[in-house]
C-alpha positions in Angstrom: -11.9 -9.6 -2.6 -10.0 -9.1 -5.9 -8.5 -6.0 -4.8 -7.4 -6.9 -1.0 -6.0 -10.3 -3.0 -4.1 -8.4 -4.8 -2.7 -5.6 -2.5 -1.8 -8.1 -0.5 0.0 -9.9 -3.1 1.5 -6.3 -4.2 2.9 -5.5 -0.2 4.3 -9.6 0.2 5.9 -10.4 -2.6 6.4 -7.2 -4.7 7.6 -4.8 -1.6 8.6 -6.8 0.9 10.3 -10.2 -0.5 11.8 -8.0 -3.3 13.7 -4.7 -1.0 14.9 -8.3 1.7 16.4 -9.8 -1.3 18.2 -6.6 -2.1 19.0 -6.1 2.0 20.5 -9.4 2.2 22.5 -9.0 -1.4 24.1 -5.7 0.5 24.9 -6.9 3.9 26.7 -10.1 1.8 28.8 -7.4 -0.2 29.5 -5.2 2.6 32.5 -4.2 3.7 32.3 -2.4 6.9 29.4 -2.4 9.5 28.6 1.0 9.0 28.1 -0.4 5.3 25.3 -2.2 7.0 23.8 0.2 8.8 23.0 2.1 5.9 21.8 -0.6 3.6 19.7 -1.5 6.5 18.1 2.3 7.0 17.6 2.2 3.0 15.4 -1.4 3.5 13.6 0.5 6.3 12.8 3.8 4.8 11.8 1.7 1.4 9.2 -0.7 3.0 7.9 2.2 4.9 7.5 4.5 1.5 6.7 1.4 -0.9 4.1 0.1 1.4 2.6 3.4 2.1 2.8 3.9 5.6 4.8 7.1 5.3 5.7 9.6 3.1 8.9 9.0 1.3 11.5 11.9 2.2 13.6 13.4 -1.2 15.2 15.7 0.8 16.3 13.2 3.0 20.1 12.8 3.4 22.3 9.9 5.1 23.9 11.6 7.8 26.3 10.4 10.2 28.0 7.6 8.9 29.2 6.1 12.3 25.8 6.3 14.1 24.4 3.2 14.5 21.0 4.3 14.0 19.6 7.0 11.7 16.3 8.3 11.3 14.1 6.6 8.2 13.9 8.5 5.5 10.1 9.6 5.4 8.3 11.8 6.5 7.0 11.3 10.1 4.4 14.0 10.4 0.8 11.9 9.3 0.3 8.3 7.4 0.0 8.5 3.5 -3.4 9.2 2.1 -2.9 5.8 0.5 -2.4 4.3 4.4 -5.4 5.9 5.0 -8.1 4.4 2.1 -6.3 0.9 2.4 -7.0 1.0 6.0 -11.0 2.1 5.4 -10.9 -0.5 2.8 -9.3 -3.6 5.6 -12.0 -1.7 7.9 -14.7 -1.8 5.7 -13.5 -5.9 5.1 -13.5 -7.0 8.6 -17.1 -5.0 9.2 -18.4 -7.1 6.2 -17.0 -10.0 7.4 -18.7 -9.5 11.1 -22.2 -8.8 9.9 -22.3 -11.1 7.0 -21.5 -14.0 9.7 -25.0 -13.3 11.3 -26.5 -13.6 8.0 -28.7 -17.4 7.0 -28.0 -18.9 3.7 -31.3 -17.3 2.4 -30.6 -14.0 2.1 -33.7 -11.7 3.9 -34.9 -8.2 2.7 -32.7 -6.3 5.6 -29.7 -8.6 4.7 -30.0 -7.1 0.9 -30.1 -3.5 2.2 -27.3 -4.0 4.4 -25.2 -5.8 0.8 -26.1 -2.7 -1.1 -25.2 -0.4 1.4 -21.6 -2.4 1.8 -21.8 -2.4 -2.3 -22.0 1.2 -2.6 -19.0 1.8 0.4 -16.8 -0.5 -1.1 -17.1 1.7 -4.3 -16.9 4.6 -3.2 -13.5 3.8 -1.2 -12.3 1.7 -3.7 -13.0 4.6 -6.5 -11.2 7.2 -4.1 -7.8 4.7 -3.8 -7.6 4.3 -6.9 -7.8 8.4 -7.5 -5.0 8.7 -5.0 -2.9 6.3 -6.6 -3.6 7.5 -10.4 -2.8 11.4 -8.8 0.5 10.3 -6.4 1.8 8.3 -9.8 1.3 11.5 -12.0 3.7 13.3 -9.4 5.9 11.0 -8.6 6.3 8.2 -10.9 7.3 5.4 -8.9 7.6 2.6 -10.5 6.5 0.5 -7.6 3.1 2.8 -7.9 2.6 1.5 -11.5 3.2 -2.2 -10.8 0.5 -1.6 -8.0 -2.1 0.0 -10.2 -1.6 -3.0 -13.3 -2.0 -5.4 -10.1 -5.3 -3.9 -8.8 -6.9 -2.4 -12.6 -6.2 -5.1 -14.4 -7.5 -4.6 -17.7 -8.8 -1.4 -16.4 -12.2 -3.0 -14.5 -12.0 -0.3 -11.8 -11.2 2.6 -14.7 -13.4 1.8 -17.4 -15.9 4.0 -16.5 -13.7 6.8 -15.0 -11.8 9.3 -16.7 -10.1 11.1 -14.3 -8.6 7.6 -13.2 -7.5 7.4 -16.8 
């Protein structure tokens, strides 16, 4: 739950609200409608990239200043690996909530076995998620990645026993 809470906080506060604040300031200081179109385009591209929905496209150029619509500066081929891991984690949480809702106040032996299976699956997904984030941080060196990693792996709780996560 700690990981999901911190992931939600990062997405809401550190990405969405921060990017929206940048957008509002840029709109207030814009001189032309085309400037607003450009900053909105940058806002959407940053949201898609920093929420890991799609990969950023470093080669993207803002073309056609006078068009009302610009393609976001992200790659559309496939969702990012980070996004896929986030979805796996959320699906596991959803599945756990459904199963745990059927448990009584005292866990039976089959319930404990289910809990152990969920724990192992959770550990595997979290390990893969953090591994991908650390490797991505090595390649991209994005400030938002470092911020997310420090929130998710607070006090090196997840990475302390993994040399490949340091």
